[in-house]
C-alpha positions in Angstrom: 24.2 8.1 17.6 22.1 5.1 16.8 21.3 1.8 18.4 20.1 -1.5 17.1 16.5 -2.5 17.5 14.4 -5.6 17.0 12.1 -3.7 14.8 14.7 -2.9 12.1 17.0 -5.9 11.7 17.0 -9.5 11.0 19.5 -11.8 12.6 21.9 -13.9 10.5 23.4 -17.2 11.1 27.0 -17.5 12.4 26.7 -17.4 16.2 29.4 -19.3 18.0 28.4 -22.6 19.6 26.4 -21.7 22.7 27.5 -24.8 24.5 31.2 -24.1 23.8 30.8 -20.5 24.9 29.1 -21.5 28.1 31.8 -24.0 28.9 34.4 -21.4 28.3 32.7 -19.1 30.9 32.1 -21.8 33.5 35.1 -24.1 33.3 38.0 -21.9 32.2 41.0 -21.5 34.5 42.3 -18.0 34.1 45.8 -17.1 35.1 46.0 -13.8 36.8 48.1 -11.3 34.9 51.4 -10.3 36.3 51.3 -7.4 38.7 52.5 -4.2 37.0 56.0 -2.9 37.9 54.6 0.6 38.3 51.6 2.1 39.9 48.3 1.5 38.0 47.2 4.2 35.7 44.0 6.2 36.5 42.0 5.3 33.4 39.1 3.0 33.9 37.6 1.1 30.9 34.1 -0.5 31.0 33.1 -3.0 28.3 29.3 -2.8 28.0 27.0 -4.9 25.9 23.4 -3.8 24.9 20.3 -5.8 24.3 21.2 -9.3 25.4 21.9 -10.6 21.9 22.7 -14.3 21.8 26.2 -13.8 20.3 27.3 -11.9 23.4 27.6 -15.3 25.2 30.7 -16.0 23.1 32.0 -12.5 23.7 31.7 -13.1 27.5 33.7 -16.3 27.1 36.4 -14.5 25.2 36.6 -11.8 27.9 36.6 -14.5 30.7 39.6 -16.2 29.1 41.6 -13.0 29.5 40.4 -12.0 33.0 38.1 -9.2 31.8 34.6 -8.5 33.1 31.9 -6.3 31.5 28.4 -5.1 32.0 25.5 -6.7 30.0 22.4 -4.6 29.6 19.5 -6.9 29.3 16.1 -6.3 27.7 14.1 -8.6 30.0 11.1 -8.9 27.7 13.4 -10.3 25.0 15.1 -13.0 27.1 14.4 -16.5 25.7 13.3 -15.0 22.4 15.0 -16.1 19.1 18.3 -14.2 18.6 18.5 -13.3 22.3 20.1 -14.8 25.4 18.1 -17.4 27.4 17.7 -17.2 31.2 20.3 -19.9 31.8 22.8 -18.1 29.5 22.2 -14.8 31.4 23.0 -16.7 34.5 26.2 -18.2 33.0 27.4 -14.7 32.1 26.6 -13.3 35.6 28.2 -16.4 37.2 31.5 -15.6 35.5 31.7 -12.2 37.4 30.0 -10.0 34.8 27.4 -7.4 35.8 23.8 -7.6 34.6 22.2 -4.2 34.0 18.8 -3.0 32.9 17.8 -1.9 29.4 13.9 -1.8 29.7 11.4 -4.5 29.2 10.8 -3.9 25.5 13.5 -1.5 24.2 11.3 1.4 23.4 12.3 5.1 22.9 11.5 6.3 26.4 11.2 10.0 25.3 8.2 9.1 23.2 6.3 7.6 26.2 4.1 9.0 28.9 5.5 9.1 32.5 3.7 6.0 33.6 4.7 4.1 30.5 8.4 5.1 31.1 8.3 3.7 34.7 6.6 0.5 33.6 9.4 -0.1 31.0 12.3 0.9 33.4 11.1 -0.2 36.8 9.5 -3.5 35.7 12.7 -4.4 33.9 14.6 -3.9 37.1 12.0 -5.9 39.0 12.3 -8.8 36.5 16.1 -8.9 36.6 16.1 -8.7 40.4 13.6 -11.5 40.6 16.0 -13.6 38.6 18.6 -13.1 41.3 20.8 -10.3 40.1 21.8 -7.1 41.9 20.7 -4.4 39.5 22.3 -0.9 39.7 23.2 0.2 36.1 20.9 1.2 33.3 21.4 2.0 29.6 19.0 4.2 27.6 17.5 2.5 24.5 18.6 4.3 21.4 20.6 6.7 23.8 17.3 8.6 23.8 16.9 10.6 27.1 15.5 13.8 28.6 15.4 15.1 32.2 12.0 13.4 32.9 13.4 10.0 31.7 16.6 10.5 33.8 14.5 11.2 36.9 12.3 8.1 36.2 15.4 5.9 36.0 16.6 7.3 39.3 13.2 6.8 40.8 13.3 3.1 39.8 16.4 2.6 41.9 19.2 2.7 39.5 22.6 4.3 40.4 23.6 5.1 36.8 22.2 5.6 33.3 24.5 5.4 30.3 24.1 7.4 27.1 26.1 7.0 23.8 28.2 9.2 21.6 29.2 11.8 24.3 33.0 11.2 24.1 35.4 12.6 21.6 34.9 11.4 18.0 36.6 12.0 14.7 36.9 15.6 13.2 33.7 16.6 11.4 31.4 14.5 13.6 28.9 15.8 16.2 31.1 15.3 19.2 34.5 16.2 17.9 35.0 18.7 20.7 33.9 16.4 23.5 36.1 15.1 26.3 38.1 11.9 25.8 36.7 10.4 29.0 34.0 10.6 31.6 34.9 11.7 35.1 34.8 9.4 38.1 32.6 10.0 39.9 30.5 11.2 37.0 29.1 14.7 37.1 25.6 13.3 36.2 25.4 9.7 37.2 22.0 9.3 35.5 23.5 10.3 32.1 27.1 9.1 31.9 29.1 9.8 28.8 30.2 7.0 26.6 31.9 6.6 23.2 29.8 5.9 20.0 28.6 2.4 19.8 31.1 0.0 18.2 30.1 -1.2 14.7 31.7 -2.5 11.5 33.3 0.8 10.7 35.6 0.4 13.8 39.0 -1.3 13.5 41.6 -2.3 16.1 43.4 1.1 15.9 40.2 3.0 16.6 39.3 0.8 19.6 42.8 1.1 21.0 42.9 4.9 20.5 39.6 5.4 22.2 41.3 3.9 25.3 44.8 5.4 25.0 43.8 9.0 24.3 42.3 9.0 27.8 45.6 7.8 29.4 47.0 11.3 29.9 44.0 12.7 31.7 42.6 9.5 33.1 38.9 9.1 33.7 36.4 6.6 32.6 35.9 5.2 29.0 32.8 3.1 28.3 32.7 1.1 25.1 29.4 -0.3 23.9 29.0 -3.5 21.8 25.9 -5.1 20.3 26.8 -8.0 18.1 30.0 -10.0 18.1 29.7 -12.1 15.0 31.8 -15.2 14.2 30.8 -15.7 10.5 28.1 -14.7 7.9 27.8 -11.3 9.6 25.5 -8.4 8.7 28.1 -5.7 8.8 25.8 -2.8 8.0 26.6 0.0 10.5 23.0 0.2 11.8 23.4 -3.5 12.9 26.3 -2.5 15.2 28.3 -5.7 14.5 32.1 -6.4 14.8 33.8 -9.7 14.1 34.7 -12.1 16.8 38.3 -12.0 15.5 38.5 -8.2 16.0 36.9 -8.5 19.4 39.5 -11.2 20.3 42.3 -8.9 19.1 41.1 -6.0 21.1 40.5 -7.8 24.3 43.9 -9.4 24.1 45.4 -5.9 23.7 43.2 -4.5 26.5 44.3 -7.3 28.9 47.9 -6.4 28.1 47.1 -2.7 28.5 45.7 -3.4 32.0 48.6 -5.7 32.9 51.0 -2.9 31.9 49.7 -0.7 34.5 48.0 1.8 32.2 44.6 1.5 33.8 41.9 -1.0 34.8 39.0 -2.7 33.3 35.9 -2.7 35.5 32.2 -3.2 35.3 30.0 -0.1 35.5 29.0 -0.9 39.1 32.7 -1.4 40.0 33.6 1.9 38.4 30.8 4.0 40.0 29.9 2.0 43.1 26.8 2.5 45.3 24.5 0.3 47.2 21.8 -1.8 45.6 18.5 0.0 46.2 15.1 -1.5 46.8 13.1 -2.4 43.7 10.2 -0.2 42.7 7.4 -1.6 40.6 6.0 0.4 37.7 2.5 1.7 37.8 -0.3 -0.8 37.1 -1.2 -1.6 33.5 -4.1 0.2 31.9 -7.4 -1.7 32.5 -8.7 -4.1 29.9 -11.4 -2.6 27.6 -14.9 -2.6 29.0 -18.0 -3.9 27.2 -18.2 -2.4 23.7 -14.9 -0.5 24.1 -12.2 -1.0 21.4 -9.0 -1.8 23.2 -6.7 -1.1 20.2 -4.5 2.0 20.2 -4.4 4.0 17.0 -6.9 1.5 15.4 -7.3 3.4 12.1 -3.5 3.8 11.7 -3.9 7.5 11.3 -1.2 8.7 13.7 2.3 8.2 12.1 5.0 6.6 14.2 8.7 7.3 14.5 9.6 4.6 11.8 8.8 5.6 8.3 5.6 4.1 6.9 4.7 2.5 10.2 1.9 3.9 12.3 2.3 4.8 16.0 1.8 1.8 18.3 2.5 -0.7 15.5 5.5 -2.4 14.0 6.3 -4.2 10.8 7.1 -7.8 11.8 8.3 -10.7 9.6 10.1 -14.0 9.9 11.3 -16.7 7.6 12.6 -16.3 4.0 10.7 -13.5 2.3 11.1 -9.8 1.4 8.5 -7.6 2.9 8.0 -3.8 2.2 5.7 -1.8 4.4 4.0 1.3 3.0 1.0 3.5 3.5 -1.9 3.8 1.1 -4.3 6.7 0.7 -7.1 6.9 1.4 -7.8 4.3 4.0 -11.1 2.5 4.6 -11.8 5.3 7.0 -9.5 8.3 7.4 -6.5 9.2 5.3 -4.4 6.1 5.4 -4.2 2.3 5.6 -1.2 0.1 5.8 0.1 -2.1 3.0 2.7 -4.9 3.1 4.0 -6.2 -0.2 5.9 -9.5 -0.1 8.3 -10.7 -2.8 10.8 -13.6 -2.9 8.5 -15.7 -0.6 9.9 -19.0 0.5 8.4 -19.4 4.0 7.4 -17.4 7.1 5.1 -14.4 7.0 5.0 -10.6 7.2 2.5 -8.5 9.1 1.6 -5.3 10.9 1.5 -6.0 14.7 0.4 -4.0 17.7 3.7 -3.0 19.4 5.1 -5.4 21.9 5.1 -3.2 25.0 3.7 -2.4 28.4 3.1 1.2 27.5 -0.5 1.3 26.3 0.0 0.3 22.7 -0.7 -3.4 23.2 -4.2 -4.0 24.7 -4.5 -5.2 28.3 -6.6 -8.3 28.6 -8.3 -10.2 31.5 -7.4 -13.9 32.2 -10.3 -16.2 31.5 -12.1 -13.7 29.1 -12.4 -14.2 25.4 -11.9 -11.4 22.9 -13.2 -10.5 19.4 -10.3 -9.5 17.2 -11.2 -7.6 14.0 -9.6 -5.8 11.1 -10.6 -4.8 7.6 -8.4 -6.0 4.8 -7.9 -6.3 1.0 -5.5 -9.0 -0.1 -4.3 -10.9 -3.1 -3.6 -14.0 -1.0 -5.1 -15.7 2.1 -4.6 -14.0 5.4 -5.1 -14.8 9.1 -4.6 -13.3 12.5 -1.4 -14.1 14.3 -1.8 -13.6 18.0 0.8 -13.0 20.6 0.5 -12.7 24.4 2.5 -10.8 27.1 3.0 -12.6 30.4 3.4 -11.1 33.9 7.2 -10.5 33.3 6.4 -8.6 30.1 7.7 -11.4 27.9 5.9 -11.8 24.5 5.3 -15.2 22.9 3.3 -16.5 20.0 -0.1 -17.9 21.1 -2.4 -18.9 18.3 -3.7 -18.1 14.8 -7.2 -17.7 13.4 -8.6 -19.7 10.5 -7.6 -18.4 7.0 -9.6 -15.5 5.4 -9.8 -15.6 1.6 -8.4 -12.9 -0.7 -10.6 -9.8 -1.0 -10.8 -7.0 -3.5 -12.9 -4.7 -1.3 -12.4 -4.0 2.4 -13.7 -7.0 4.3 -13.8 -7.4 8.0 -11.9 -10.4 9.3 -13.0 -11.5 12.8 -11.7 -14.1 15.2 -12.8 -14.9 18.8 -9.8 -16.0 20.9 -9.8 -18.9 23.3 -10.0 -18.0 27.0 -7.0 -15.8 28.0 -4.5 -17.9 30.1 -4.0 -17.1 33.7 -0.5 -15.6 33.5 -1.3 -13.3 30.5 -1.6 -9.5 30.8 -1.7 -8.2 27.2 -2.2 -9.2 23.6 -0.9 -8.2 20.2 -2.3 -9.3 16.9 -2.3 -8.5 13.2 -3.2 -10.0 9.8 -0.4 -11.7 8.0 0.5 -12.6 4.5 2.2 -15.9 3.7 2.8 -15.7 -0.1 4.0 -13.2 -2.7 1.4 -10.5 -3.0 -0.1 -7.5 -1.2 -2.2 -7.1 2.0 -3.8 -3.8 2.9 -5.3 -3.5 6.4 -7.2 -0.8 8.4 -9.5 -0.2 11.3 -8.3 -2.8 13.8 -10.4 -3.6 16.9 -10.3 -5.8 20.0 -13.5 -6.2 22.1 -14.3 -8.2 25.1 -16.6 -10.9 23.6 -19.1 -10.0 26.3 -20.7 -6.8 25.0 -18.9 -6.7 21.6 -20.7 -4.8 18.9 -22.1 -6.5 15.8 -19.7 -7.2 13.0 -19.6 -4.8 10.0 -20.7 -5.5 6.5 -18.5 -4.0 3.7 -20.6 -2.4 0.9 -19.8 -1.3 -2.6 -21.6 1.8 -3.6 -24.2 1.1 -6.3 -23.9 2.9 -9.6 -26.7 3.9 -12.0 -26.4 3.9 -15.8 -28.8 5.0 -18.4 -30.4 8.3 -19.2 -32.5 10.2 -16.7 -35.4 10.7 -19.1 -39.0 9.7 -19.1 -39.4 6.3 -20.7 -35.6 5.5 -20.7 -34.3 2.6 -18.6 -32.1 3.2 -15.6 -30.1 0.2 -14.5 -28.3 -0.1 -11.1 -25.1 -2.0 -10.8 -24.6 -3.7 -7.4 -21.5 -5.7 -6.8 -21.6 -8.4 -4.1 -21.0 -7.1 -0.6 -18.6 -8.7 1.9 -18.3 -11.0 3.6 -20.4 -13.1 1.3 -23.2 -13.9 1.3 -25.0 -10.7 2.2 -28.8 -10.4 1.5 -29.5 -7.3 -0.5 -32.7 -5.3 -1.1 -33.3 -2.3 -3.3 -35.3 0.9 -3.2 -35.3 3.7 -5.9 -35.8 7.2 -4.5 -37.1 10.4 -6.0 -35.3 13.4 -4.4 -34.5 11.1 -1.4 -38.1 9.8 -1.0 -38.9 6.1 -1.7 -40.8 5.5 -4.9 -43.6 2.9 -4.1 -43.0 -0.4 -5.9 -39.6 0.6 -7.3 -37.6 -2.2 -5.7 -35.8 -3.8 -8.6 -32.4 -3.2 -10.2 -33.9 -1.2 -13.0 -36.3 1.7 -13.1 -38.1 3.6 -15.9 -38.7 7.2 -15.0 -42.2 8.5 -15.3 -43.6 12.0 -15.7 -43.8 12.3 -11.9 -40.0 12.2 -11.9 -39.4 15.1 -14.3 -37.1 17.7 -12.7 -36.2 15.3 -9.8 -33.0 13.4 -9.3 -33.1 9.6 -8.7 -31.0 7.4 -6.5 -31.1 3.7 -5.5 -30.6 2.7 -1.9 -29.2 -0.8 -1.4 -29.7 -2.4 2.1 -27.6 -5.4 3.3 -28.4 -7.8 6.1 -26.5 -10.8 7.5 -26.9 -12.7 10.8 -24.5 -11.3 13.4 -23.7 -8.2 11.4 -25.1 -4.7 11.7 -27.5 -3.8 8.9 -26.2 -1.3 6.4 -27.6 0.9 3.6 -25.6 2.4 0.8 -27.0 4.9 -1.7 -25.9 5.7 -5.2 -24.9 9.1 -6.5 -27.9 11.0 -7.8 -28.7 11.0 -11.5 -29.1 14.3 -13.4 -32.6 15.8 -13.2 -35.0 13.6 -15.1 -35.9 15.1 -18.5 -39.2 14.8 -20.3 -39.6 12.1 -23.0 -39.3 14.8 -25.7 -36.2 16.5 -24.3 -34.1 18.0 -27.0 -30.8 16.9 -25.4 -29.8 13.8 -23.6 -26.5 13.3 -21.7 -24.8 10.0 -21.2 -22.2 10.2 -18.4 -20.9 8.3 -15.4 -18.5 8.6 -12.5 -15.5 7.9 -14.7 -14.7 7.0 -18.3 -15.8 3.4 -17.7 -19.1 4.3 -16.2 -19.7 6.7 -19.1 -18.9 3.9 -21.5 -21.5 1.7 -19.8 -24.0 4.6 -19.8 -23.7 5.1 -23.6 -24.2 1.4 -24.1 -27.2 1.2 -21.8 -28.8 4.2 -23.5 -28.5 2.8 -27.0 -28.2 -1.0 -27.1 -30.8 -3.5 -26.1 -30.0 -6.9 -24.5 -29.0 -9.7 -27.0 -26.4 -7.7 -29.0 -24.5 -9.8 -31.5 -21.1 -8.6 -30.2 -19.5 -6.3 -27.6 -16.1 -4.8 -28.3 -13.7 -4.3 -25.3 -10.9 -1.8 -25.6 -8.5 -0.1 -23.2 -9.8 3.0 -21.5 -6.3 4.0 -20.6 -5.1 4.6 -24.3 -7.2 5.6 -27.3 -5.8 3.9 -30.3 -7.5 0.5 -30.3 -10.9 1.9 -29.5 -10.7 4.2 -32.5 -10.7 1.3 -34.9 -13.3 -0.5 -32.9 -16.0 2.1 -33.3 -16.8 1.5 -37.0 -16.4 -2.3 -36.6 -18.7 -2.5 -33.6 -21.2 -0.1 -35.2 -21.3 -2.1 -38.4 -22.1 -5.2 -36.4 -24.6 -3.6 -34.1 -22.7 -3.8 -30.8 -21.2 -1.3 -28.3 -17.6 -0.5 -27.4 -16.9 -0.8 -23.7 -13.8 0.3 -21.8 -11.7 -1.6 -19.3 -8.5 -1.2 -17.4 -5.4 -3.2 -18.3 -5.9 -5.6 -15.3 -9.6 -5.5 -14.5 -13.1 -5.3 -15.8 -14.7 -2.4 -13.8 -17.8 -3.4 -11.9 -20.0 -1.1 -14.0 -18.7 -2.7 -17.2 -19.3 -6.2 -15.9 -22.9 -5.2 -15.0 -23.5 -3.8 -18.4 -22.1 -6.9 -20.1 -24.5 -9.0 -18.0 -27.4 -6.8 -19.1 -26.3 -6.9 -22.8 -25.9 -10.7 -22.9 -23.7 -10.4 -26.0 -23.4 -13.4 -28.3 -19.6 -12.9 -28.3 -17.0 -10.5 -27.0 -14.0 -9.2 -28.9 -11.0 -7.8 -27.0 -8.9 -5.3 -28.8 -5.1 -5.1 -28.3 -2.3 -7.3 -26.9 -1.5 -8.1 -23.3 0.3 -4.8 -22.9 -3.1 -3.1 -23.3 -5.4 -5.7 -21.7 -4.1 -8.5 -19.6 -4.9 -12.1 -20.2 -6.6 -12.3 -16.9 -9.2 -9.8 -18.2 -9.9 -12.1 -21.2 -10.3 -15.0 -18.8 -12.8 -13.0 -16.8 -14.8 -12.0 -19.8 -15.0 -15.6 -21.0 -17.3 -16.1 -18.0 -19.8 -13.8 -19.7 -19.6 -14.8 -23.4 -17.3 -16.5 -25.9 -14.3 -14.2 -26.0 -11.5 -13.7 -28.6 -8.7 -11.3 -28.8 -7.7 -9.2 -31.8 -4.1 -8.1 -31.3 -1.1 -6.9 -33.2 2.5 -5.7 -32.7 1.3 -2.1 -32.4 -1.8 0.1 -32.8 -1.5 0.0 -36.6 -1.3 -3.8 -36.7 -4.4 -3.9 -34.3 -6.2 -1.5 -36.6 -5.5 -3.8 -39.6 -6.5 -6.9 -37.7 -9.8 -5.4 -36.7 -10.6 -4.5 -40.3 -9.6 -8.0 -41.5 -11.8 -9.6 -38.9 -14.9 -7.6 -39.9 -14.8 -6.2 -43.4 -14.8 -8.1 -46.7 -12.7 -7.2 -49.8 -13.9 -4.8 -52.4 -14.9 -2.3 -49.8 -16.6 0.8 -51.3 -14.6 3.1 -49.1 -11.9 3.0 -46.4 -11.3 5.9 -43.9 -7.7 6.6 -42.9 -6.7 8.7 -39.8 -3.7 9.4 -37.8 -2.9 6.9 -35.0 -0.7 9.5 -33.3 -3.7 11.5 -32.1 -7.4 10.9 -31.7 -9.6 13.9 -32.7 -10.0 13.3 -36.4 -10.6 9.5 -35.9 -13.4 10.3 -33.3 -15.4 12.0 -36.0 -14.4 9.6 -38.7 -15.6 6.6 -36.7 -19.3 7.4 -37.0 -18.9 8.3 -40.7 -17.1 5.0 -41.4 -19.7 3.1 -39.4 -22.6 4.6 -41.4 -20.8 3.5 -44.6 -20.0 0.1 -43.1 -16.4 0.8 -43.8 -13.2 0.3 -41.8 -11.1 3.0 -40.1 -7.4 2.4 -40.5 -4.7 4.1 -38.6 -1.4 5.4 -40.1 1.5 7.5 -38.8 1.7 11.2 -39.7 4.4 10.4 -42.3 4.0 6.9 -43.5 1.6 4.0 -44.1 2.7 1.1 -41.9 3.3 -2.3 -43.6 0.4 -3.9 -41.8 -2.0 -1.2 -43.1 -0.6 -1.4 -46.6 -1.2 -5.1 -46.6 -4.8 -4.7 -45.3 -5.5 -2.0 -48.0 -4.2 -4.5 -50.5 -6.7 -7.1 -49.2 -9.6 -4.7 -49.0 -9.2 -3.3 -52.6 -11.3 -0.2 -51.7 -13.1 1.8 -54.4 -11.8 4.9 -52.7 -9.9 6.1 -49.6 -10.9 9.1 -47.5 -8.1 10.7 -45.4 -9.2 12.5 -42.3 -7.1 15.6 -41.3 -4.8 18.1 -42.8 -1.1 17.8 -43.7 0.0 18.1 -40.1 -2.0 15.0 -39.2 -1.3 13.1 -42.5 1.6 14.3 -44.6 1.6 14.6 -48.4 3.8 11.5 -48.4 1.0 9.5 -46.8 -1.4 10.9 -49.4 0.9 9.9 -52.2 1.2 6.3 -50.9 -2.5 6.0 -50.5 -3.2 7.3 -54.0 -1.0 4.5 -55.3 -3.6 2.1 -53.9 -6.9 3.7 -54.7 -8.4 7.1 -55.5 -7.9 9.2 -52.4 -9.5 12.4 -51.1 -8.8 14.4 -48.0 -11.2 16.0 -45.6 -9.3 18.7 -43.8 -9.8 21.9 -41.9 -8.1 24.6 -39.8 -8.5 22.5 -36.6 -10.1 19.4 -35.2 -13.5 21.1 -34.9 -13.5 22.2 -38.5 -12.4 18.7 -39.6 -15.2 17.2 -37.5 -17.8 19.4 -39.2 -16.4 18.7 -42.6 -16.5 14.9 -42.1 -20.2 15.2 -41.1 -21.0 17.4 -44.0 -19.4 15.0 -46.4 -21.3 12.0 -45.0 -24.7 12.9 -43.4 -27.7 14.6 -44.9 -30.0 17.0 -43.2 -32.7 15.6 -40.9 -30.5 13.1 -39.1 -32.2 11.5 -36.1 -29.4 12.4 -33.7 -26.1 14.1 -33.4 -23.5 13.1 -30.8 -21.5 15.9 -29.2 -18.2 14.9 -27.6 -15.2 16.6 -26.1 -12.5 17.4 -28.7 -10.1 18.1 -25.8 -10.0 14.7 -24.2 -10.6 11.2 -25.6 -12.0 8.8 -23.0 -15.7 9.8 -22.9 -15.9 9.9 -26.7 -14.4 6.4 -27.4 -17.8 4.6 -27.1 -19.6 7.3 -29.0 -18.8 6.2 -32.6 -20.5 2.8 -32.2 -23.6 4.3 -30.6 -23.8 7.1 -33.2 -23.6 4.5 -35.9 -26.4 2.5 -34.3 -28.6 5.6 -34.2 -27.6 6.9 -37.6 -26.0 10.2 -36.7 -22.6 11.9 -36.8 -20.1 12.7 -34.0 -19.1 16.3 -33.7 -16.4 17.8 -31.5 -17.0 20.7 -29.1 -14.9 22.4 -26.3 -16.0 22.1 -22.7 -17.5 25.6 -22.7 -18.5 26.4 -26.4 -19.7 25.1 -29.7 -17.1 26.1 -32.3 -18.5 28.2 -35.3 -17.9 25.4 -37.8 -19.8 22.9 -35.7 -22.7 25.4 -35.1 -23.0 25.8 -38.9 -23.1 22.0 -39.3 -25.7 21.6 -36.6 -27.8 24.2 -38.3 -27.5 22.3 -41.6 -28.2 18.9 -40.1 -31.4 20.0 -38.3 -31.1 16.9 -36.0 -34.0 15.2 -34.2 -32.0 15.0 -30.9 -28.7 15.8 -29.4 -26.7 13.4 -27.3 -24.0 14.7 -25.0 -21.3 12.1 -24.1 -19.5 12.8 -20.8 -20.1 14.8 -17.7 -20.1 18.6 -17.3 -16.4 18.5 -16.8 -16.1 17.3 -20.4 -19.1 19.2 -22.0 -20.6 21.9 -19.9 -24.3 22.4 -19.1 -24.2 25.6 -21.1 -23.0 23.8 -24.2 -25.8 21.2 -23.8 -28.4 24.0 -23.5 -27.1 25.8 -26.5 -27.1 22.6 -28.5 -30.7 22.1 -27.8 -31.6 25.1 -29.9 -30.5 23.2 -33.0 -33.0 20.4 -32.5 -35.8 20.4 -35.0 
């Protein structure tokens, strides 16, 4: 039991000529059918038409040619809109003897509205139609959605009848298979009269005929409901409620013959039920326009869901032209749980947008003629966007009014704002929304409409600052602050110790002093812009500041990218010869990068496939590398990322068909032939290579990746070029099979460093490479790879090994190796979710 709606369909071409249809209604000479030879049957059939769709003009002409009249339920707010009848066309239909009935101003589900809103929709629709000169007695419920309160409202507005849908007998297995075949006359409940299901493309001539003839035995009243009568190029989906003009012609020809044969009569609803035309009753006054400083938008943060999936209450997904929009929700929103996203593909022309619902029921804001209004919304977009603005007149009719200037694409929530011209004299309401007019995505949230007199200041959109570096006396902490929106926003900075401002600490970097030991540090960033409310955003707090001689240091960040930047900031000074960029979403390319970067004195920094994280961009700006090397093909790191990096330093890409080819290419780009040693590890997993990277870096040797069971061709070729004096395999026979060992021995003398597990292998690699008294040992998680990927280059720079630990313990083999190494310091890479505070504390006991 469904009904078509403007919100869920697009209209197709193929309407009959309006001019020809109108002529058929006005000028046709209709011969009266021959009088039946027997008494007329008692069945009454009413042909009803919902919504006032434009193609119903041709249907009325078809009926007129056969002496049939019907009832046309008109949505008065849609008259003169694209796809709907015009005022003159409604007049033509009425002038041919058809009845005009009410169908609300805006075709809303009345059961979802408050009592006043229901009466505005129902009563004002009858007022509009009456003012156009029609006697209005019959009503049809939008979506056949009704309850006792709505029935009473329809009666209170002066209607004699209200029509439902789907309350007459239907096929076996359907919801109304046991219903009666006809409604009684007079109906038992005139405010909810029974009717057959709406006619759609699943109906054929036989079903139309049987719906009529099965009532012949008992008599009564049969109401048939049509929406679209389509001549060609029809959308025949059942929800569009369309039948062909040919089928309608066949059925009305048969129905005229049925009537002429004395089987029954065809009448309008008013003719069937009768009753005097009652006085019109106006609906309650509209809600007042918003006062000074009051947001007039209903459901402005889009938090309350609506009846339509992925569309918030009081809003609708609007589009026109040739494009394919998809509306969805995203979580979280700028504020609250959700925001709205529209994704457009196949764009040719037109637009797509989320609009405040076209209604008189409290969703669309009321406005005051002569006033101007400040329209606002926060957006992120891949394309230009602008406000499209519509107005509602005193009849409830909505029309396009104006558009704002364009707003440029934005990667953070940015407030778009537009002050309207003065509201015209006959306008009572406004609807607006940000649109997208290209392939791409638009996310919006937090809409607002304010009277310009008393509107609050506009809002700056901040990005939270981040802090990299080690919270230790004498170390450098660096704040990363991306531009705020809308640019330009003037920014100022203040470092704070346990929330209290540190005098003179007003730059983007800060060196902790002894006064900071034990305290946490933050940076507060304040933004100002004329016409906007000032705003301050504060970074997350650092770890407690450690003394200069602290035994353990931790490099961590909010995510793997921030940790990568923190490692780099803690180890590498500006002016590095190279920075290697690898994917933080997979591990393979970064494994080979560690020794190469370490040998050249540069860091390994992580990015996503499609973007350089803000914290990485800031670290690159600090490092000022002479060049940048991107590892992996476009499947790992998009070309757009390379283009972005070229704005920082000359950038090249080292790529290959797979991780093994990339590993070989990195080696070829950095290491000369006649290498003293080459390290080989599995490219199918990361733990052994994590520890091997620092060892290879110390020896200025490459780390090449192989499969567990074979030496890929690209690696064999690179080994042939390198001509190593020896090869060191990392891992046991599960990681690297005897077949791999055999193949490598055919190239150069080969040894294997193995152990019972990854932790034992880690300790064994260190023991085979590093002597006691190392300046530092890096401890990284052996249970996850992201935090550790940048560790090998840093450990190489500082001359220490990388050892693997679990989150909550130091394995026995690693403890023994730490005891042997007697390091000068311990560096923990990653937050406490990767390596716990207890492990960091325990590690400190091994520092000399």
